[in-house]
ZALOTOR-514382 format. One record per residue (C-alpha): y, z, x. Coordinates in pm, 1 decimal, padded with zeros to 6 digits. Last residue first. Example, Ala and Ser with C-alpha at 12.3 -4.5 7.8 and 13.67 -1.06 7.14 Angstrom:
residues 2
site yy=-00106.0	zz=00714.0	xx=01367.0 .
site yy=-00450.0	zz=00780.0	xx=01230.0 .
***
This chain:
residues 430
site yy=01140.6	zz=-12601.4	xx=-15890.0 .
site yy=01392.8	zz=-12775.0	xx=-15662.4 .
site yy=01339.9	zz=-13119.1	xx=-15814.6 .
site yy=01225.0	zz=-13422.2	xx=-15618.6 .
site yy=01373.4	zz=-13746.4	xx=-15754.6 .
site yy=01180.3	zz=-14057.3	xx=-15656.7 .
site yy=01354.2	zz=-14390.1	xx=-15615.8 .
site yy=01269.3	zz=-14756.2	xx=-15647.6 .
site yy=01342.3	zz=-15056.9	xx=-15432.4 .
site yy=01304.1	zz=-15430.6	xx=-15426.1 .
site yy=01415.0	zz=-15663.3	xx=-15146.1 .
site yy=01098.1	zz=-15608.2	xx=-14941.0 .
site yy=00943.3	zz=-15294.7	xx=-15090.8 .
site yy=01179.5	zz=-15000.8	xx=-15039.6 .
site yy=01130.1	zz=-14637.4	xx=-15143.7 .
site yy=01449.5	zz=-14429.7	xx=-15173.4 .
site yy=01374.7	zz=-14055.7	xx=-15177.7 .
site yy=01604.6	zz=-13812.4	xx=-15359.3 .
site yy=01624.1	zz=-13448.7	xx=-15246.9 .
site yy=01597.4	zz=-13089.0	xx=-15369.6 .
site yy=01758.1	zz=-13159.5	xx=-15707.4 .
site yy=01836.9	zz=-12904.7	xx=-15981.3 .
site yy=02138.1	zz=-12693.3	xx=-15879.2 .
site yy=02227.4	zz=-12948.5	xx=-15613.8 .
site yy=02284.4	zz=-13217.2	xx=-15874.1 .
site yy=02483.0	zz=-12974.3	xx=-16089.2 .
site yy=02738.1	zz=-12894.5	xx=-15815.4 .
site yy=02769.8	zz=-13255.9	xx=-15699.6 .
site yy=02836.6	zz=-13362.4	xx=-16058.7 .
site yy=03126.5	zz=-13114.8	xx=-16074.3 .
site yy=03266.0	zz=-13249.8	xx=-15746.2 .
site yy=03223.0	zz=-13609.9	xx=-15859.8 .
site yy=03389.4	zz=-13543.4	xx=-16195.2 .
site yy=03167.2	zz=-13500.5	xx=-16497.9 .
site yy=03178.9	zz=-13712.6	xx=-16814.4 .
site yy=02908.6	zz=-13948.3	xx=-16688.0 .
site yy=02666.6	zz=-13662.3	xx=-16630.3 .
site yy=02693.9	zz=-13525.5	xx=-16985.3 .
site yy=02687.5	zz=-13878.2	xx=-17125.8 .
site yy=02336.3	zz=-13925.8	xx=-16990.8 .
site yy=02200.1	zz=-13628.7	xx=-17185.5 .
site yy=01931.5	zz=-13429.1	xx=-17002.4 .
site yy=02189.3	zz=-13168.9	xx=-16894.2 .
site yy=02180.9	zz=-12980.2	xx=-17225.2 .
site yy=01803.0	zz=-12986.2	xx=-17261.4 .
site yy=01755.9	zz=-12858.7	xx=-16904.8 .
site yy=01996.8	zz=-12570.0	xx=-16969.2 .
site yy=01794.0	zz=-12463.4	xx=-17272.2 .
site yy=01473.0	zz=-12475.2	xx=-17066.2 .
site yy=01633.1	zz=-12274.9	xx=-16782.3 .
site yy=01735.3	zz=-11989.8	xx=-17014.0 .
site yy=01568.6	zz=-11720.1	xx=-16799.8 .
site yy=01773.8	zz=-11804.3	xx=-16494.2 .
site yy=01562.6	zz=-11827.0	xx=-16176.6 .
site yy=01484.6	zz=-11501.2	xx=-15991.4 .
site yy=01667.9	zz=-11430.6	xx=-15667.3 .
site yy=01918.9	zz=-11201.4	xx=-15839.4 .
site yy=01634.4	zz=-10978.1	xx=-15959.1 .
site yy=01512.6	zz=-10931.7	xx=-15601.6 .
site yy=01861.3	zz=-10820.6	xx=-15493.5 .
site yy=01870.9	zz=-10578.7	xx=-15786.4 .
site yy=01541.3	zz=-10432.0	xx=-15664.7 .
site yy=01685.4	zz=-10376.6	xx=-15315.5 .
site yy=01998.3	zz=-10211.1	xx=-15458.8 .
site yy=01778.8	zz=-09984.7	xx=-15674.0 .
site yy=01579.5	zz=-09880.3	xx=-15365.8 .
site yy=01903.9	zz=-09801.4	xx=-15180.0 .
site yy=02020.5	zz=-09594.2	xx=-15476.5 .
site yy=01691.8	zz=-09404.3	xx=-15494.7 .
site yy=01694.2	zz=-09315.5	xx=-15124.3 .
site yy=02055.8	zz=-09194.9	xx=-15134.8 .
site yy=01996.3	zz=-08986.1	xx=-15446.0 .
site yy=01688.6	zz=-08828.7	xx=-15284.4 .
site yy=01881.7	zz=-08747.2	xx=-14967.3 .
site yy=02167.3	zz=-08597.5	xx=-15169.7 .
site yy=01927.6	zz=-08384.1	xx=-15375.8 .
site yy=01751.0	zz=-08258.6	xx=-15062.4 .
site yy=02083.5	zz=-08151.3	xx=-14913.3 .
site yy=02198.5	zz=-07980.7	xx=-15233.8 .
site yy=01880.0	zz=-07777.8	xx=-15282.0 .
site yy=01613.9	zz=-07890.5	xx=-15525.9 .
site yy=01406.6	zz=-07679.0	xx=-15765.9 .
site yy=01694.0	zz=-07431.9	xx=-15806.2 .
site yy=01756.6	zz=-07496.8	xx=-16177.0 .
site yy=02098.6	zz=-07642.4	xx=-16100.0 .
site yy=01942.3	zz=-07877.3	xx=-15843.7 .
site yy=01681.1	zz=-08000.5	xx=-16090.5 .
site yy=01951.4	zz=-08057.0	xx=-16354.1 .
site yy=02155.7	zz=-08265.9	xx=-16111.1 .
site yy=01844.2	zz=-08475.7	xx=-16024.6 .
site yy=01754.0	zz=-08586.9	xx=-16378.8 .
site yy=02006.1	zz=-08875.4	xx=-16402.3 .
site yy=01878.5	zz=-09021.6	xx=-16076.7 .
site yy=01523.1	zz=-09019.3	xx=-16213.0 .
site yy=01645.0	zz=-09217.1	xx=-16514.5 .
site yy=01812.3	zz=-09468.1	xx=-16280.1 .
site yy=01479.5	zz=-09506.6	xx=-16099.3 .
site yy=01301.5	zz=-09590.3	xx=-16425.4 .
site yy=01573.4	zz=-09839.8	xx=-16524.4 .
site yy=01545.2	zz=-10021.2	xx=-16192.7 .
site yy=01165.6	zz=-10035.7	xx=-16223.5 .
site yy=01198.4	zz=-10179.6	xx=-16575.6 .
site yy=01442.6	zz=-10442.3	xx=-16446.8 .
site yy=01192.5	zz=-10543.7	xx=-16179.2 .
site yy=00912.3	zz=-10568.8	xx=-16434.8 .
site yy=01129.2	zz=-10775.9	xx=-16670.7 .
site yy=01214.2	zz=-11014.8	xx=-16387.1 .
site yy=00849.5	zz=-11056.8	xx=-16295.0 .
site yy=00758.4	zz=-11114.0	xx=-16660.7 .
site yy=01023.8	zz=-11382.9	xx=-16684.6 .
site yy=00854.1	zz=-11560.2	xx=-16397.8 .
site yy=00512.9	zz=-11534.7	xx=-16566.1 .
site yy=00652.3	zz=-11656.0	xx=-16900.3 .
site yy=00822.9	zz=-11950.9	xx=-16723.2 .
site yy=00513.8	zz=-12115.9	xx=-16585.2 .
site yy=00698.3	zz=-12440.4	xx=-16518.2 .
site yy=00567.2	zz=-12759.6	xx=-16674.4 .
site yy=00843.8	zz=-12769.9	xx=-16935.8 .
site yy=01103.4	zz=-12766.2	xx=-16658.5 .
site yy=00952.8	zz=-13078.0	xx=-16501.3 .
site yy=00913.3	zz=-13249.2	xx=-16839.6 .
site yy=01275.7	zz=-13175.8	xx=-16936.0 .
site yy=01394.6	zz=-13303.8	xx=-16592.5 .
site yy=01195.0	zz=-13628.3	xx=-16600.6 .
site yy=01376.0	zz=-13857.9	xx=-16843.9 .
site yy=01739.3	zz=-13747.7	xx=-16817.7 .
site yy=01699.1	zz=-13689.0	xx=-16444.9 .
site yy=01550.7	zz=-14035.8	xx=-16390.9 .
site yy=01839.8	zz=-14206.1	xx=-16572.0 .
site yy=02096.1	zz=-14001.4	xx=-16378.0 .
site yy=01925.3	zz=-14100.0	xx=-16051.3 .
site yy=01940.3	zz=-14467.9	xx=-16152.4 .
site yy=02312.2	zz=-14445.4	xx=-16226.1 .
site yy=02382.6	zz=-14284.3	xx=-15888.7 .
site yy=02168.7	zz=-14533.9	xx=-15695.1 .
site yy=02347.9	zz=-14828.2	xx=-15856.1 .
site yy=02689.8	zz=-14666.3	xx=-15806.6 .
site yy=02631.8	zz=-14607.7	xx=-15434.6 .
site yy=02537.0	zz=-14966.6	xx=-15356.9 .
site yy=02269.5	zz=-14981.0	xx=-15088.9 .
site yy=02286.2	zz=-15021.3	xx=-14712.9 .
site yy=02006.1	zz=-15213.3	xx=-14545.2 .
site yy=01725.3	zz=-15066.2	xx=-14340.1 .
site yy=01747.2	zz=-15177.4	xx=-13977.1 .
site yy=01565.2	zz=-15487.1	xx=-13856.5 .
site yy=01404.7	zz=-15329.5	xx=-13665.6 .
site yy=01349.5	zz=-14973.1	xx=-13780.4 .
site yy=01483.5	zz=-14660.3	xx=-13608.6 .
site yy=01744.6	zz=-14576.1	xx=-13876.5 .
site yy=01972.1	zz=-14284.8	xx=-13789.6 .
site yy=02247.5	zz=-14249.1	xx=-14051.7 .
site yy=02086.6	zz=-14457.5	xx=-14325.5 .
site yy=02362.9	zz=-14616.2	xx=-14542.2 .
site yy=02464.2	zz=-14541.1	xx=-14900.8 .
site yy=02752.4	zz=-14761.8	xx=-15006.5 .
site yy=03086.5	zz=-14717.2	xx=-15183.5 .
site yy=03332.7	zz=-14998.4	xx=-15247.3 .
site yy=03709.0	zz=-14950.9	xx=-15257.1 .
site yy=03982.8	zz=-15121.2	xx=-15457.0 .
site yy=04332.0	zz=-15091.6	xx=-15316.3 .
site yy=04350.9	zz=-15439.0	xx=-15166.3 .
site yy=04527.1	zz=-15550.1	xx=-14847.9 .
site yy=04193.6	zz=-15628.5	xx=-14679.4 .
site yy=03902.8	zz=-15507.5	xx=-14890.1 .
site yy=03796.5	zz=-15146.1	xx=-14869.9 .
site yy=03462.0	zz=-14997.8	xx=-14762.0 .
site yy=03360.2	zz=-14633.6	xx=-14802.0 .
site yy=03041.6	zz=-14493.6	xx=-14649.9 .
site yy=02813.1	zz=-14231.0	xx=-14805.1 .
site yy=02535.7	zz=-14105.5	xx=-14578.5 .
site yy=02163.7	zz=-14165.3	xx=-14607.3 .
site yy=01926.6	zz=-13919.1	xx=-14440.6 .
site yy=01671.9	zz=-14101.6	xx=-14225.4 .
site yy=01296.3	zz=-14108.2	xx=-14287.1 .
site yy=01268.3	zz=-14478.1	xx=-14194.6 .
site yy=01105.7	zz=-14618.1	xx=-14511.5 .
site yy=01160.0	zz=-14310.2	xx=-14730.7 .
site yy=01537.1	zz=-14342.8	xx=-14697.2 .
site yy=01672.3	zz=-13998.7	xx=-14791.2 .
site yy=01938.0	zz=-13915.3	xx=-15051.9 .
site yy=02066.1	zz=-13559.0	xx=-15103.7 .
site yy=02309.9	zz=-13508.6	xx=-14813.9 .
site yy=02604.6	zz=-13664.1	xx=-14996.5 .
site yy=02501.1	zz=-13771.1	xx=-15346.7 .
site yy=02791.3	zz=-13598.4	xx=-15529.3 .
site yy=03065.3	zz=-13745.1	xx=-15314.2 .
site yy=03356.1	zz=-13529.4	xx=-15189.1 .
site yy=03150.7	zz=-13358.6	xx=-14913.8 .
site yy=03170.7	zz=-12977.9	xx=-14916.8 .
site yy=02795.5	zz=-12906.8	xx=-14923.7 .
site yy=02732.5	zz=-13206.6	xx=-14698.1 .
site yy=02924.7	zz=-13038.0	xx=-14412.3 .
site yy=02603.0	zz=-12976.3	xx=-14216.0 .
site yy=02287.6	zz=-13130.7	xx=-14369.2 .
site yy=02155.2	zz=-12960.0	xx=-14685.4 .
site yy=01874.8	zz=-12701.2	xx=-14698.5 .
site yy=02116.6	zz=-12412.3	xx=-14646.6 .
site yy=02322.6	zz=-12530.3	xx=-14944.2 .
site yy=02051.1	zz=-12428.8	xx=-15192.4 .
site yy=02025.2	zz=-12076.8	xx=-15055.8 .
site yy=02405.1	zz=-12043.7	xx=-15071.4 .
site yy=02414.5	zz=-12174.9	xx=-15428.0 .
site yy=02143.3	zz=-11930.4	xx=-15540.7 .
site yy=02325.5	zz=-11640.4	xx=-15371.4 .
site yy=02652.5	zz=-11728.0	xx=-15545.2 .
site yy=02471.0	zz=-11749.0	xx=-15880.1 .
site yy=02328.5	zz=-11399.4	xx=-15833.8 .
site yy=02674.5	zz=-11266.5	xx=-15742.4 .
site yy=02822.5	zz=-11422.3	xx=-16056.0 .
site yy=02559.0	zz=-11251.7	xx=-16271.0 .
site yy=02611.9	zz=-10919.5	xx=-16092.9 .
site yy=02985.4	zz=-10940.4	xx=-16160.5 .
site yy=03253.1	zz=-11016.9	xx=-15903.5 .
site yy=03537.6	zz=-10793.7	xx=-15777.1 .
site yy=03330.6	zz=-10476.1	xx=-15803.4 .
site yy=03470.9	zz=-10126.2	xx=-15854.9 .
site yy=03310.0	zz=-09864.9	xx=-15630.6 .
site yy=02973.2	zz=-09715.1	xx=-15526.9 .
site yy=02748.1	zz=-09914.9	xx=-15759.4 .
site yy=02461.3	zz=-09986.7	xx=-15518.8 .
site yy=02384.3	zz=-09844.6	xx=-15176.6 .
site yy=02268.2	zz=-10105.9	xx=-14924.6 .
site yy=02056.6	zz=-10043.6	xx=-14615.0 .
site yy=02067.9	zz=-10281.1	xx=-14318.8 .
site yy=02106.2	zz=-10010.4	xx=-14053.0 .
site yy=02463.9	zz=-10126.9	xx=-14004.0 .
site yy=02563.2	zz=-10019.8	xx=-14353.1 .
site yy=02626.5	zz=-10202.4	xx=-14680.0 .
site yy=02816.6	zz=-10049.4	xx=-14973.6 .
site yy=02792.4	zz=-10195.4	xx=-15322.6 .
site yy=03046.3	zz=-10302.6	xx=-15588.0 .
site yy=02954.7	zz=-10671.7	xx=-15572.4 .
site yy=03251.7	zz=-10742.7	xx=-15343.0 .
site yy=03116.4	zz=-10478.0	xx=-15102.5 .
site yy=02779.3	zz=-10659.3	xx=-15082.9 .
site yy=02927.9	zz=-10915.5	xx=-14837.7 .
site yy=02743.5	zz=-11247.6	xx=-14870.5 .
site yy=03029.4	zz=-11456.7	xx=-15009.7 .
site yy=03298.8	zz=-11280.2	xx=-14807.8 .
site yy=03100.2	zz=-11336.8	xx=-14486.9 .
site yy=03082.8	zz=-11707.4	xx=-14570.5 .
site yy=03460.5	zz=-11717.4	xx=-14610.4 .
site yy=03503.5	zz=-11544.8	xx=-14275.6 .
site yy=03276.4	zz=-11802.9	xx=-14109.8 .
site yy=03475.4	zz=-12084.9	xx=-14275.2 .
site yy=03789.9	zz=-11941.0	xx=-14120.3 .
site yy=04065.9	zz=-11780.3	xx=-14322.8 .
site yy=04423.2	zz=-11886.2	xx=-14393.2 .
site yy=04589.2	zz=-11737.3	xx=-14701.5 .
site yy=04882.7	zz=-11957.8	xx=-14800.9 .
site yy=04805.8	zz=-11864.4	xx=-15161.6 .
site yy=04739.1	zz=-12197.6	xx=-15333.5 .
site yy=04683.3	zz=-12440.1	xx=-15045.9 .
site yy=04529.5	zz=-12190.9	xx=-14803.2 .
site yy=04298.0	zz=-12043.8	xx=-15062.8 .
site yy=04190.7	zz=-12390.7	xx=-15181.4 .
site yy=04105.9	zz=-12496.6	xx=-14825.7 .
site yy=03864.3	zz=-12201.5	xx=-14794.9 .
site yy=03713.3	zz=-12280.6	xx=-15137.4 .
site yy=03659.5	zz=-12642.6	xx=-15033.1 .
site yy=03496.6	zz=-12532.7	xx=-14709.6 .
site yy=03255.4	zz=-12313.4	xx=-14905.7 .
site yy=03170.8	zz=-12580.9	xx=-15163.0 .
site yy=02971.5	zz=-12499.1	xx=-15477.6 .
site yy=03239.5	zz=-12650.5	xx=-15702.4 .
site yy=03285.0	zz=-12399.8	xx=-15984.9 .
site yy=03115.0	zz=-12102.9	xx=-15819.7 .
site yy=03315.5	zz=-12155.7	xx=-15500.5 .
site yy=03641.0	zz=-12177.4	xx=-15696.2 .
site yy=03554.8	zz=-11859.8	xx=-15885.9 .
site yy=03469.8	zz=-11677.3	xx=-15563.4 .
site yy=03802.7	zz=-11768.2	xx=-15401.5 .
site yy=03992.0	zz=-11676.2	xx=-15717.6 .
site yy=03837.3	zz=-11329.3	xx=-15710.5 .
site yy=03928.1	zz=-11288.8	xx=-15343.1 .
site yy=04291.3	zz=-11380.1	xx=-15415.9 .
site yy=04297.4	zz=-11153.8	xx=-15723.6 .
site yy=04181.7	zz=-10860.1	xx=-15501.6 .
site yy=04465.4	zz=-10904.9	xx=-15247.9 .
site yy=04774.0	zz=-10788.3	xx=-15441.0 .
site yy=04611.6	zz=-10517.7	xx=-15654.0 .
site yy=04409.0	zz=-10378.9	xx=-15362.1 .
site yy=04106.5	zz=-10237.2	xx=-15541.3 .
site yy=03985.1	zz=-09894.4	xx=-15432.5 .
site yy=03714.9	zz=-09818.9	xx=-15177.9 .
site yy=03561.2	zz=-09474.1	xx=-15180.1 .
site yy=03595.0	zz=-09110.2	xx=-15072.6 .
site yy=03958.2	zz=-09051.6	xx=-14981.7 .
site yy=04093.8	zz=-09399.0	xx=-15048.0 .
site yy=04048.4	zz=-09715.3	xx=-14841.2 .
site yy=04204.8	zz=-10032.6	xx=-14972.0 .
site yy=04019.3	zz=-10333.4	xx=-15105.7 .
site yy=04070.4	zz=-10709.7	xx=-15135.3 .
site yy=04015.4	zz=-10772.7	xx=-14765.3 .
site yy=03744.6	zz=-10536.1	xx=-14641.8 .
site yy=03851.2	zz=-10176.7	xx=-14561.6 .
site yy=03921.8	zz=-10108.5	xx=-14193.6 .
site yy=03670.2	zz=-09906.7	xx=-13999.2 .
site yy=03420.0	zz=-09630.6	xx=-14060.7 .
site yy=03157.4	zz=-09679.4	xx=-14334.9 .
site yy=03252.8	zz=-09599.8	xx=-14694.9 .
site yy=03120.2	zz=-09269.9	xx=-14836.0 .
site yy=02794.4	zz=-09282.0	xx=-15032.8 .
site yy=02726.4	zz=-08909.4	xx=-14965.4 .
site yy=02407.1	zz=-09009.3	xx=-14783.2 .
site yy=02612.2	zz=-09257.7	xx=-14579.2 .
site yy=02865.9	zz=-08990.7	xx=-14485.9 .
site yy=02580.9	zz=-08769.8	xx=-14364.2 .
site yy=02438.4	zz=-09067.2	xx=-14171.0 .
site yy=02772.0	zz=-09137.9	xx=-14002.6 .
site yy=02793.4	zz=-08775.4	xx=-13890.9 .
site yy=02431.7	zz=-08785.2	xx=-13773.3 .
site yy=02506.1	zz=-09101.3	xx=-13577.0 .
site yy=02794.2	zz=-08926.7	xx=-13402.3 .
site yy=02576.0	zz=-08624.7	xx=-13328.8 .
site yy=02299.9	zz=-08850.5	xx=-13194.0 .
site yy=02541.2	zz=-09026.2	xx=-12959.7 .
site yy=02654.5	zz=-08690.2	xx=-12827.1 .
site yy=02291.0	zz=-08584.7	xx=-12791.4 .
site yy=02207.7	zz=-08901.2	xx=-12600.1 .
site yy=02508.9	zz=-08862.3	xx=-12372.1 .
site yy=02427.0	zz=-08498.0	xx=-12301.5 .
site yy=02060.7	zz=-08576.9	xx=-12233.7 .
site yy=02161.6	zz=-08853.7	xx=-11992.2 .
site yy=02406.2	zz=-08619.5	xx=-11817.6 .
site yy=02129.9	zz=-08360.7	xx=-11777.3 .
site yy=01877.3	zz=-08616.6	xx=-11655.5 .
site yy=01988.3	zz=-08615.2	xx=-11293.2 .
site yy=01991.7	zz=-08236.5	xx=-11311.3 .
site yy=01614.2	zz=-08241.1	xx=-11360.8 .
site yy=01562.0	zz=-08422.6	xx=-11033.4 .
site yy=01753.5	zz=-08150.3	xx=-10849.6 .
site yy=01559.6	zz=-07878.8	xx=-11035.2 .
site yy=01226.7	zz=-08013.1	xx=-10911.1 .
site yy=00966.8	zz=-07851.1	xx=-11134.9 .
site yy=00677.7	zz=-07675.5	xx=-10961.3 .
site yy=00473.0	zz=-07666.0	xx=-11281.9 .
site yy=00523.1	zz=-08035.7	xx=-11356.4 .
site yy=00797.9	zz=-08221.4	xx=-11541.4 .
site yy=00712.2	zz=-08590.0	xx=-11587.8 .
site yy=00970.3	zz=-08854.4	xx=-11683.4 .
site yy=00850.2	zz=-09197.8	xx=-11801.5 .
site yy=01177.6	zz=-09229.9	xx=-11998.5 .
site yy=01030.2	zz=-09317.3	xx=-12338.7 .
site yy=00707.2	zz=-09128.8	xx=-12262.3 .
site yy=00869.3	zz=-08794.0	xx=-12178.4 .
site yy=00570.0	zz=-08628.0	xx=-12010.6 .
site yy=00570.2	zz=-08249.6	xx=-11974.0 .
site yy=00310.2	zz=-08080.9	xx=-11752.7 .
site yy=00240.0	zz=-07745.3	xx=-11912.8 .
site yy=00187.0	zz=-07426.5	xx=-11710.6 .
site yy=00284.2	zz=-07187.6	xx=-11993.4 .
site yy=00577.2	zz=-07061.5	xx=-11785.2 .
site yy=00697.6	zz=-07420.8	xx=-11754.8 .
site yy=00694.3	zz=-07453.6	xx=-12134.0 .
site yy=00921.6	zz=-07150.9	xx=-12160.3 .
site yy=01159.1	zz=-07292.6	xx=-11897.3 .
site yy=01163.2	zz=-07631.8	xx=-12070.7 .
site yy=01252.1	zz=-07461.8	xx=-12400.7 .
site yy=01544.7	zz=-07281.9	xx=-12237.3 .
site yy=01662.7	zz=-07602.2	xx=-12066.0 .
site yy=01655.5	zz=-07794.1	xx=-12395.8 .
site yy=01847.8	zz=-07521.6	xx=-12577.6 .
site yy=02114.8	zz=-07519.2	xx=-12303.2 .
site yy=02144.9	zz=-07899.1	xx=-12321.5 .
site yy=02209.8	zz=-07870.4	xx=-12693.9 .
site yy=02019.2	zz=-07945.9	xx=-13015.9 .
site yy=01679.7	zz=-07875.6	xx=-12865.0 .
site yy=01339.6	zz=-08011.5	xx=-12755.5 .
site yy=01409.8	zz=-08360.0	xx=-12891.3 .
site yy=01663.6	zz=-08403.3	xx=-12610.4 .
site yy=01378.7	zz=-08451.3	xx=-12361.3 .
site yy=01267.3	zz=-08776.7	xx=-12522.3 .
site yy=00939.3	zz=-08899.5	xx=-12673.1 .
site yy=00729.4	zz=-08591.8	xx=-12604.6 .
site yy=00381.7	zz=-08550.3	xx=-12458.7 .
site yy=00263.3	zz=-08208.0	xx=-12342.3 .
site yy=-00009.7	zz=-08205.8	xx=-12077.4 .
site yy=-00245.7	zz=-07937.2	xx=-11947.8 .
site yy=-00310.8	zz=-07722.7	xx=-12254.6 .
site yy=-00363.1	zz=-07346.5	xx=-12277.0 .
site yy=-00542.3	zz=-07176.7	xx=-12562.9 .
site yy=-00400.1	zz=-06857.6	xx=-12718.0 .
site yy=-00058.0	zz=-06877.0	xx=-12553.9 .
site yy=-00057.0	zz=-07251.3	xx=-12615.9 .
site yy=-00112.3	zz=-07197.1	xx=-12989.9 .
site yy=00185.1	zz=-06961.4	xx=-13025.3 .
site yy=00416.0	zz=-07192.5	xx=-12828.6 .
site yy=00312.8	zz=-07493.4	xx=-13040.9 .
site yy=00375.0	zz=-07292.3	xx=-13358.9 .
site yy=00733.7	zz=-07239.5	xx=-13246.5 .
site yy=00765.8	zz=-07615.4	xx=-13192.6 .
site yy=00615.7	zz=-07668.5	xx=-13538.2 .
site yy=00904.4	zz=-07474.6	xx=-13694.5 .
site yy=01164.8	zz=-07698.2	xx=-13530.0 .
site yy=01369.5	zz=-07794.4	xx=-13836.3 .
site yy=01471.7	zz=-08137.5	xx=-13970.3 .
site yy=01126.6	zz=-08295.3	xx=-13955.2 .
site yy=00896.6	zz=-08142.0	xx=-13695.8 .
site yy=00561.8	zz=-08284.0	xx=-13584.2 .
site yy=00302.6	zz=-08113.8	xx=-13363.6 .
site yy=00018.0	zz=-08345.2	xx=-13261.8 .
site yy=-00322.4	zz=-08222.8	xx=-13141.3 .
site yy=-00595.5	zz=-08349.9	xx=-12907.2 .
site yy=-00411.5	zz=-08663.4	xx=-12796.8 .
site yy=-00587.5	zz=-08962.5	xx=-12643.3 .
site yy=-00285.0	zz=-09124.9	xx=-12485.8 .
site yy=-00078.4	zz=-09426.5	xx=-12595.0 .
site yy=00159.7	zz=-09199.0	xx=-12782.6 .
site yy=00243.3	zz=-09432.5	xx=-13070.8 .
site yy=-00077.9	zz=-09376.8	xx=-13266.3 .
site yy=00061.1	zz=-09086.1	xx=-13468.7 .
site yy=00335.1	zz=-09318.7	xx=-13604.9 .
site yy=00672.2	zz=-09149.0	xx=-13595.9 .
site yy=00812.5	zz=-08941.0	xx=-13887.1 .
site yy=01120.8	zz=-09114.1	xx=-14029.7 .
site yy=01461.2	zz=-09161.0	xx=-13877.0 .
site yy=01831.0	zz=-09086.8	xx=-13898.5 .
site yy=01903.5	zz=-08848.4	xx=-14184.4 .
site yy=01554.2	zz=-08698.3	xx=-14175.0 .
site yy=01611.4	zz=-08598.8	xx=-13809.5 .
site yy=01281.1	zz=-08634.1	xx=-13629.0 .
site yy=01119.0	zz=-08407.8	xx=-13369.7 .
site yy=00799.6	zz=-08498.9	xx=-13190.0 .
site yy=00537.6	zz=-08294.7	xx=-13001.6 .
site yy=00214.8	zz=-08401.3	xx=-12836.1 .
site yy=-00091.4	zz=-08215.8	xx=-12701.3 .
site yy=-00333.7	zz=-08304.0	xx=-12423.8 .
site yy=-00629.4	zz=-08086.9	xx=-12325.1 .
site yy=-00820.1	zz=-08167.6	xx=-12008.9 .
***
């Protein structure tokens, strides 16, 4: 019993399928990409040596229209092939039941209509045209790209600058409402922060990103810092990123394992307030006591000034810098290939369709490399560590500014108690 398989793939939508996907022991596989030349070869081979089964993924792969599919099915029927569509478990035998086949006509039509729509979107994607739908806030849609909305773009820019300054998403959302009267939800604000469109890139539903397609609202350096802040905030308890106190969400009681929250106490009829750090969910009996906020804060600053330079000095910075240099070199090499493509098309080596596909692939690869570069630590980390290792630097900061720098360097702070004595351990991010 001879079994053959046939697959058709549109290069705009998919890649060549894995040969091991069929689940049968196949004698020969015919694979077409873009054109159906192998399908013609299949007919020639079957006339010379007949086969019993033909495996396909879907019936619509046999033609671009229902009429084409029916014509191919008729030819295959004349050759005595039993056709198995593995994704629909549909078998067409020699004495094909036309009534059963008609049940699949509407399905084929729907699938082909869906495929045509996806092909249209894919062609626009290859040409780096914006996806369908309304332009993101801050942009307006022009003929072939996004253009800046002069009234809305400054609002988005200010939102990013406020987030970069204070590291608080909720604070940036409140700031927009207070200054511009622009009300957005926290979820919308988070989508702004992660949306590649504000970095000058286009993102599509298939997860691919094309870089440098329009004017950016934030720079690559600012975008990298935004991503570092977002990664850092994910490790914090909910709402701690926007809390007014710099130690919120950072301090943990090592004795009971509970996160310590900041509580404010005021005296009766007096304006002065006292701040304490108290375990939120202590299981000990008696419960762990609250501790003065200012004492913990001052001790943390002392530890940072002493241990941060040593911690940064112990990092293998040359290796990390080498990774960043390698990524940048790969980006530059791909940009050089991009610059050569127009000349190859003019000389006839590449046709226009192949050139567009190659440009699309290179630009998505560059966008991926740029994303990896943004995840690398700053190269001047040692110089930054020297600057922030001065006690006066921390004392001159406001609580919101201190909160930003604490979370840039500190993963968490553990309070270790021994009877009435205590000491702390600062765990840095790197």
